[in-house]
N, C-alpha and C positions, 0 to 999 in steps of 0.2 A: 608753585605748584608741584608735588612731587608725584611722580604714576610710574609705577613697576611693569617689567617688561612684560609682555604675554609671549611666552616661548610658542605656544600652539599655532598661535595667532597671524603672529608677526614674521617677517624673514628674517632669520636670528644670521650672523656673520660673525667670523672671530675681529679681533681688530684689527690684524691686518689684514683680511679680505676689507675691513670695512674702507681702508684706507683708496681702496679702489674706486668707491661711490661718492667721493670728494672732489670737488674740482682741484685743478693742479695751480698752485701758484709759481711765476715764475719758472715754470715749465716743469716744476717739480712735487709730486705729490706731497701732500701731509704725511709726513712721518709714525710708523706705529707710537714713538713713546710720547706723540703728541696726543692721541686720542685714549692712551694709557692715561696720561696727564687727565684728562677731562673728564674722563669716568672714575678714577679715586680720587683726584683734590679740587677738580670743579675748574670753569672760566666763567667770570664775572658774575660769580655767586651763583651758576648751573652747574650741574653736572650730569655728562653722558651717562644715560641706563645702562646698564650692564648687569652680565651675571658672570658667575665664574662657577663651569663646569668642567671637570677631569683634568683641570691643571690648566686651563684656555679661558682667557675672558672673553665673551662674547657681548653684542650688542644689536641692535638690527637697523634693517634700513629705516622703520619709522621714528626709531629713537634720535638717529643724528638728524632726520626730518624735523623731530619734535626741537632739538637742541642747537638747530641753525636757525629755528623762527626766529624771530624779532624778540626781545625779553617784553619789552613795554610796546604798546599802541599809542599812537598819536597820531592827533588831530591834522591832518594834512593841511586845512585852512587856517586853523589858529595856532598851531602848534603845542597846544595843550596835551599832556599825557590823560589816555581817557579813563585812567584808574582814578587821576584827581577827580573827573568830571564824576565819575559813578561816585566817589565817596562824598563830594558835593552835595550829590542830588539824594544822599542818605541809601544809598545801593549798596 
């Protein structure tokens, strides 16, 4: 699913500032270059939504939430991927 940032409605932050909104790993912040890579090349088939304005790349807090959300939903009882269930049901 591709979604564009809504710069009027979402809380925009530079990629540098966005590192402060992610959890630390081993006591260190996620490096700016990691967010830049997520925004330009992606990770695990998904890209961090971003815009380039005035020489600065921005994303939003909401885009970080969408990017970090699970890519697939799994039925916890059966372990079946929800997309497979929907496809089998003709949805």
